[in-house]
Every structure is written in C-alpha cells, then in structure tokens.
C-alpha positions in Angstrom: -11.4 -28.2 -1.5 -11.8 -24.7 -2.8 -15.1 -23.0 -3.5 -15.7 -22.1 -7.1 -18.3 -19.7 -8.5 -20.5 -20.4 -11.5 -23.1 -18.5 -13.5 -26.3 -20.2 -14.5 -28.1 -18.6 -17.5 -31.5 -19.3 -15.9 -31.0 -18.9 -12.1 -27.9 -16.6 -11.8 -24.7 -17.1 -9.8 -24.0 -19.9 -7.3 -21.0 -21.4 -5.7 -19.9 -25.0 -5.1 -17.1 -26.7 -3.3 -15.2 -29.0 -5.8 -11.8 -30.7 -6.1 -9.1 -28.8 -7.8 -8.9 -31.5 -10.5 -12.4 -30.3 -11.6 -11.6 -26.6 -11.5 -12.2 -26.0 -15.3 -15.2 -28.3 -15.7 -18.7 -26.6 -15.8 -20.8 -27.0 -12.7 -24.4 -28.2 -12.5 -26.8 -25.6 -11.2 -28.4 -26.8 -7.9 -31.8 -25.4 -8.8 -32.3 -26.3 -12.5 -29.4 -28.7 -13.2 -28.1 -26.9 -16.3 -24.3 -27.0 -16.8 -23.0 -23.5 -15.9 -19.7 -21.9 -16.8 -17.2 -21.0 -14.1 -16.8 -17.3 -13.3 -14.8 -15.3 -10.8 -17.1 -13.0 -9.0 -15.2 -12.3 -5.7 -11.6 -11.9 -4.7 -9.8 -14.8 -3.1 -9.8 -14.8 0.7 -6.0 -14.8 1.2 -6.2 -12.3 4.0 -7.9 -14.9 6.2 -4.7 -17.0 6.5 -1.5 -16.1 8.5 1.5 -14.8 6.7 3.5 -18.0 7.4 0.7 -20.1 5.9 0.5 -17.9 2.8 4.3 -18.0 2.3 4.2 -21.8 2.6 1.4 -22.0 0.0 3.3 -19.8 -2.4 6.5 -21.9 -1.9 4.5 -25.1 -2.6 2.9 -23.6 -5.7 6.3 -22.6 -7.1 7.9 -25.9 -6.4 5.0 -27.8 -7.9 5.8 -26.3 -11.3 9.5 -25.9 -11.2 11.2 -27.7 -8.3 14.8 -26.9 -7.4 16.9 -30.0 -7.0 20.5 -30.1 -5.8 21.6 -30.7 -9.4 19.8 -27.6 -10.8 20.9 -25.5 -7.9 24.5 -26.6 -8.1 24.6 -25.7 -11.8 24.5 -22.0 -11.0 27.6 -22.3 -8.8 30.9 -23.4 -10.2 33.1 -25.7 -8.0 34.8 -23.8 -5.3 33.1 -20.5 -5.9 32.9 -19.8 -2.2 29.7 -17.8 -2.3 27.8 -20.2 -0.1 30.6 -21.3 2.2 32.0 -19.9 5.4 35.2 -17.8 5.5 38.3 -19.9 6.0 41.4 -18.9 7.9 44.8 -19.0 6.1 46.6 -22.4 6.6 49.4 -21.0 8.8 47.2 -19.1 11.3 46.4 -20.3 14.8 42.9 -20.1 16.3 42.4 -17.2 18.8 42.9 -18.2 22.4 40.7 -17.1 25.3 42.4 -15.6 28.3 41.0 -16.4 31.7 40.9 -13.5 34.1 39.2 -15.3 36.9 38.9 -18.8 38.3 35.1 -18.6 38.3 33.9 -16.7 35.2 30.3 -17.5 35.8 30.1 -15.6 39.1 29.3 -11.9 39.0 31.4 -9.8 41.3 29.9 -6.9 43.3 
C-alpha cells in the first residue's frame, strides 16, 4: 500500500498508508480526527527501486489502461508484410554446406 500525505487544518501535515482504491478519499487526522484533504508534499521515491522493477511497474501501468492484444497488435501489420518475420531464402537455393577440414574439429592443434 502506498503512503499518502494529508493536510489537517488544525494540526498540519501527516501521512498515512492506505489502499490505492482510497487514494482520493480524505484522510482522518490521527490527532484530532478531522477529515483532511490529500496533498503532495514530497516527491515519489522511485529512485529506491531498481531499474528493472521500475520498468516493470511502468509496463504494468500502461497495460492496465490500454492493453495490447494480438488482435490490436496485428491490426497494424497487413498480412504478409514481413516486418516481423525472418528473412527467407529463394525457393531454388540450397542451404550452405559446412566443409570439414579435420576429423576432430574440437581439438586444438599446437
């Protein structure tokens, strides 16, 4: 659960750990109990996570709002466009053959 910051009109700022579903709801001040509005007083602590974790979070955030499915991804590529496939050899060509120069290719000669 993330930590949210609130501003109490009587007591000042405080922070509370809450579920993301309650991110926009006002928080109750722990001292006086008055409903306080949410404010952003400090920067998010994204530098405390590794780059791989941060990239994974960014990917999850994007896919939560607009996921790419095979149907939507395929719509950008017409049938047989070849941009995502490997290069093919012409039909009449033969595959290259390997020539053996020694009976034991794994041995290193001195």
